[in-house]
C-alpha positions, 0 to 999 in steps of 0.5 A, spaced: 299 809 837 304 803 839 302 800 833 302 805 829 308 808 830 311 800 829 309 799 822 309 807 821 317 805 822 318 799 819 315 802 813 318 808 813 326 805 815 326 798 812 322 800 805 323 808 804 316 810 804 315 817 805 314 819 813 307 823 814 303 819 808 305 812 810 302 815 818 296 818 813 295 811 810 297 806 816 292 810 821 286 808 820 288 801 819 290 801 826 286 805 829 281 800 827 285 793 829 285 797 836 278 800 837 276 793 841 280 794 846 279 801 846 272 802 846 272 808 850 277 811 845 274 810 839 268 812 841 272 818 843 273 819 835 267 818 832 265 823 836 270 828 834 270 827 828 261 827 828 261 820 824 255 818 827 255 810 827 261 809 823 267 806 826 273 811 828 276 807 823 272 808 818 271 815 820 278 817 820 279 814 813 274 818 810 277 824 813 283 823 809 279 822 803 276 827 803 282 831 804 285 828 797 291 825 802 294 818 798 290 812 801 294 806 799 300 804 801 301 801 793 302 808 791 307 810 796 312 805 792 310 799 797 310 792 793 306 787 794 311 782 796 313 785 801 308 785 806 310 779 809 317 782 811 314 788 813 309 784 817 315 780 819 319 785 822 313 789 825 312 783 829 320 781 831 320 787 836 313 789 837 311 795 842 305 793 847 299 795 843 291 795 846 290 789 842 295 783 841 299 784 835 297 777 831 300 775 825 294 774 821 291 781 823 297 785 822 299 782 815 291 783 813 291 790 815 297 792 812 294 788 805 288 793 806 292 799 807 296 797 801 290 796 797 287 803 799 281 799 803 276 802 808 277 800 814 272 795 818 
């Protein structure tokens, strides 16, 4: 929740992205980022979504896609040139997070969300 919340506030507040679609796009990626540090929560998501051997992030991504939700930050008006700035803003005053928030990982998360890649 901490990483997801921080990123969505950064993207909405600094880049004027719409609130609900931004949350929908970022959530699967934030869950995937934190899954290793919160395995019980991740496995609970997989069970709740009856996703079998799929990861929690991929299960949430597949659910959003099946519902016709927006899947890319690009589609919301985010520019790729702003991903580094968004990463820096999010890391400038990070919230506590189960998985340490590291620049390379957060930047990759945002790139994947920008492109609409399914989280691993």
